[in-house]
C-alpha positions as CSV (number, residue, x, y, z in Angstrom):
1,X,420.7,53.4,-100.1
2,X,417.4,54.9,-99.0
3,X,416.9,58.7,-99.2
4,X,417.0,58.8,-95.3
5,X,420.4,56.7,-95.2
6,X,421.5,59.2,-97.9
7,X,420.5,62.4,-95.7
8,X,422.1,60.7,-92.5
9,X,425.3,60.5,-94.4
10,X,425.0,63.7,-95.8
11,X,424.9,65.1,-91.8
12,X,427.5,62.6,-90.8
13,X,430.1,64.3,-93.3
14,X,429.1,67.8,-92.3
15,X,428.2,68.6,-95.9
16,X,425.3,70.9,-94.9
17,X,427.8,72.9,-93.1
18,X,430.2,72.9,-96.1
19,X,427.6,74.2,-98.6
20,X,426.7,77.8,-98.6
21,X,423.1,79.0,-99.6
22,X,419.9,77.2,-99.9
23,X,421.4,73.5,-100.0
24,X,422.3,73.5,-96.2
25,X,419.4,75.6,-95.2
26,X,417.0,73.1,-97.0
27,X,418.8,70.0,-95.4
28,X,418.5,71.7,-91.9
29,X,414.6,72.5,-92.5
30,X,413.8,69.1,-94.2
31,X,415.8,66.6,-92.1
32,X,417.1,68.2,-88.7
33,X,414.2,70.7,-87.8
34,X,411.5,68.1,-89.1
35,X,413.0,65.3,-86.7
36,X,413.7,62.9,-89.4
37,X,417.3,63.0,-88.5
38,X,417.5,63.0,-84.8
39,X,420.7,64.2,-82.8
40,X,421.4,62.6,-79.7
41,X,423.7,63.8,-76.7
42,X,426.7,61.9,-77.9
43,X,429.8,63.2,-80.1
44,X,429.7,62.3,-83.4
45,X,432.3,63.0,-86.3
46,X,434.5,66.0,-86.3
47,X,434.1,68.0,-89.5
48,X,435.6,71.3,-91.2
49,X,433.0,73.7,-92.1
50,X,432.9,75.8,-95.3
51,X,434.8,78.5,-93.5
52,X,437.6,76.2,-92.3
53,X,436.5,75.7,-88.6
54,X,436.4,72.3,-87.1
55,X,433.1,71.5,-85.7
56,X,432.3,68.7,-83.4
57,X,428.8,67.0,-84.5
58,X,426.5,65.4,-82.4
59,X,425.8,61.5,-83.3
60,X,422.6,61.4,-85.3
61,X,420.2,58.9,-86.1
62,X,417.1,58.3,-88.6
63,X,414.0,58.4,-86.6
64,X,411.7,56.0,-88.1
65,X,408.8,56.9,-85.7
66,X,408.9,60.4,-86.6
67,X,408.9,59.2,-90.3
68,X,405.7,57.2,-89.7
69,X,403.9,60.3,-87.9
70,X,405.0,62.7,-90.6
71,X,403.4,60.3,-93.5
72,X,400.3,60.2,-91.1
73,X,399.9,63.8,-90.6
74,X,402.0,65.9,-93.2
75,X,401.9,63.3,-96.3
76,X,402.5,66.3,-98.6
77,X,405.7,67.0,-96.9
78,X,406.7,63.6,-96.9
79,X,405.8,63.0,-100.7
80,X,408.1,66.1,-101.4
81,X,410.9,64.5,-99.2
82,X,410.7,61.1,-101.0
83,X,409.8,62.6,-104.6
84,X,412.7,61.4,-106.1
85,X,412.7,57.9,-104.7
86,X,411.1,55.2,-106.8
């Protein structure tokens, strides 16, 4: 499983909303705000957040075009994202 598949699974399970503090914020910044994980306007999984609230996520996909773009234009960021991958 690639780092991007793991991130998509982390999103689909709502883990980024269940963890408090820097884990959730870092995930949003690294994967959602950057566009690596792209949400689409279709309903995804329903999850329970860290406060016990049920939330309907949007469906999400890995945006390979965005990954390619970031490797060309922001390689340091992408090296940080893939840092643990061999």
